[in-house]
C-alpha positions in Angstrom: 42.2 -9.5 44.1 42.0 -7.4 40.9 39.5 -7.7 38.1 40.3 -9.9 35.2 41.6 -8.1 32.1 38.8 -9.5 30.0 35.9 -8.3 32.1 35.7 -4.7 31.0 36.0 -5.4 27.2 33.4 -8.2 27.4 31.0 -6.0 29.4 31.4 -3.1 26.9 30.9 -5.5 23.9 27.9 -7.1 25.6 26.4 -3.6 26.2 27.0 -2.6 22.6 25.4 -5.9 21.4 22.4 -5.3 23.7 22.0 -1.7 22.4 22.2 -2.9 18.8 19.6 -5.6 19.4 17.2 -3.1 21.0 17.7 -0.8 18.1 17.0 -3.5 15.5 14.0 -4.7 17.5 12.6 -1.2 17.4 13.6 -0.2 13.9 12.9 -3.2 11.7 9.1 -3.5 12.5 8.8 0.3 12.0 10.6 0.0 8.6 8.5 -3.0 7.6 5.2 -1.2 8.5 6.3 1.8 6.5 7.1 -0.4 3.5 3.8 -2.2 3.6 1.9 1.1 3.9 3.8 2.4 0.9 2.8 -0.7 -1.1 -0.8 -0.4 -0.1 -0.8 3.3 -1.2 0.9 2.4 -4.5 -1.6 -0.4 -5.3 -4.6 1.9 -4.4 -3.2 4.7 -6.7 -2.7 2.2 -9.6 -6.3 0.8 -9.1 -7.7 4.3 -9.1 -5.8 5.2 -12.3 -7.0 2.0 -14.0 -10.6 2.8 -13.0 -10.2 6.3 -14.3 -8.7 5.1 -17.6 -11.5 2.5 -18.0 -14.2 5.2 -17.4 -12.5 7.5 -19.9 -12.4 4.6 -22.4 -16.1 3.8 -21.8 -17.0 7.4 -22.3 -14.9 7.7 -25.4 -16.7 4.6 -26.9 -20.1 6.3 -26.2 -21.2 4.1 -23.4 -23.4 5.8 -20.8 -23.2 4.4 -17.2 -26.5 3.5 -15.6 -26.5 5.7 -12.5 -29.6 4.1 -11.0 -27.7 0.8 -10.8 -24.8 2.5 -9.0 -22.8 2.9 -12.1 -22.0 -0.8 -12.1 -23.9 -1.5 -15.3 -23.2 0.2 -18.6 -25.9 1.0 -21.1 -24.9 1.7 -24.7 -26.6 4.4 -26.7 -28.5 1.8 -28.7 -29.9 0.2 -25.6 -30.8 3.6 -24.2 -32.7 4.3 -27.5 -34.6 1.0 -27.1 -35.4 1.7 -23.5 -36.8 5.2 -24.2 -39.0 4.0 -27.1 
């Protein structure tokens, strides 16, 4: 009794589908993780740039950061004059 004429093509097609599924199962999460990391890096760079621009703007307006408070509070030159008096 010989093999059916459809057995070999179906087996080859099934093997190709299995290989494609394994490749997709391996590649898509890797691609997703790379994209998420790129987004995180982009957002961090944009935040750092905004903070740099804000600090430059505060400095250009004559505001002096209060270093003892961790730089979170800003003291204007007028307030600094009142504090030192």
